[in-house]
Every structure is written in C-alpha cells, then in structure tokens.
N, C-alpha and C positions, 0 to 999 in steps of 0.2 A: 504494500500500500504506500502511496506517496505521503507527503508531509501534511496533507489536509487534515483538519480536525474532524473527528468521526462523529462525536455525539456529546450531548450534555446529559449526564446521568445524575439523578437525585434519588437517593434511597433513604428512607426514614425507618429507624428501628427503635425498639424499646432500649433505653439506656442500659438496663441490666444485661442485655444480650449483645449489644453492639460491639463488634471487634475494633481494635485499635487500627490506626492507619498502617502501622508496621505489619500487623497481621494481614490486613487486606492486600497490601502490596505483595506479600509472600504467597498467599494462598487464594485470594478471591473471597467474595462475600459468602456464597453458599458453602464452600469448603470450611470456612471459619465457623459458620453456624452449625454445621454437622459435627465439627470437632468439639463444639460447646454442648453437644447432646441435643440440639434442636432439630427435629425432623419435620420437614414440610409435609403437609397432608393434602392441601389443595390451594388453588389460587384462582382469583378472578382477574382476567386480563382483557384490556381493550387495546386495539391497534387502530390508528387513524392516520390522517394526513392533514397538513396545513401549510400555509406559507410562512416563511421566516419573517419575524418582526425585526426591528432594529437591534434589539438585544441578542436575539438568536444569531443574526447575521454577524455581529461583532464576535460573539463567542465561538462560532463555527468557521469564521473567515470565509463567509459566503455573502452574496448580495441579498438585501432585503427583498422579499417576495419569492426567493428560491423555494423549491419544494422541500418539505420535511416529512419524515415519518415520525409518528408519535406512538408511545406505548405507556399505558398506566396499569399497574398491577398491585393487588393486595394479596399477600400470601398468608396462609393460616397453618397452625400446627394441628395435631389430632384433637386437642381440646377445643378448637375453634378460636383460639387466641390469635390476634394479628401478630405475625412474626416480622413482616416487612411490608412497606409501602414504597413502590417505585414509580417515578415519573421520568420518562426518558424522551429525548428528542434526538433524532438521528438525521444526519445529512443524507437525503434521499439518493444522491448520486453514488453513495458508497455502501448502501445497505439494501437488503430485501429480507422479508420475514418468511420462514417456512414453518408450517404446522403439520403435525401428525394428529389426526382425530381418531379416537377409538370409541366404539359404541359400548355402552354399559349393558 
C-alpha cells in the first residue's frame, strides 16, 4: 500500500477492560481482549457510505467530498454486556468490505 492514510478508527471500551497503547501496538484490540479473558459473543454492525467533510479530508489526506466507507459496531460478551463500540471511517479508494453470512 502506498503512503495514503487508510482510515480513522474510534473504539470505545469499558475502562476496566481497555488495553494499554503498548498492548494494542503489540497484539491488536481483539487479541488483547481475548488475553484478558473477554470472549465476544455477538455484534451488531452497520456499513455505509458518505462523502468526506473537511475534517475527514484533512485526517485522511483526501479532498472534501471524496467517497468514504463507514462502519459502526457494538460488540457484546455472553452476558450481553457491551465489550466494544467502534466507529470507523475508511478511504473508499483503499478498502472494500467482504461478509460471510451463515443461516441459523
């Protein structure tokens, strides 16, 4: 990949389970949560698209109005407690989403 900025990722977690920046750099969010004994059970996720506003354009080094992919997710553990809330904005030139759907 070239030197363009890929995405703006915002993830909110309960303070008691949030990994440190050092841990995140070494392993990534979900690996850190698994290591802390947190098991994801389900998530609700929406994917969309929108145009970049001035802030997005500056942060992603793109032009205002350029296409963006968006994703918003809330993940839950087996007790139904929220484990993570994520709101992400992706440079549409550099990403696509792929999903596998399974019938229950």
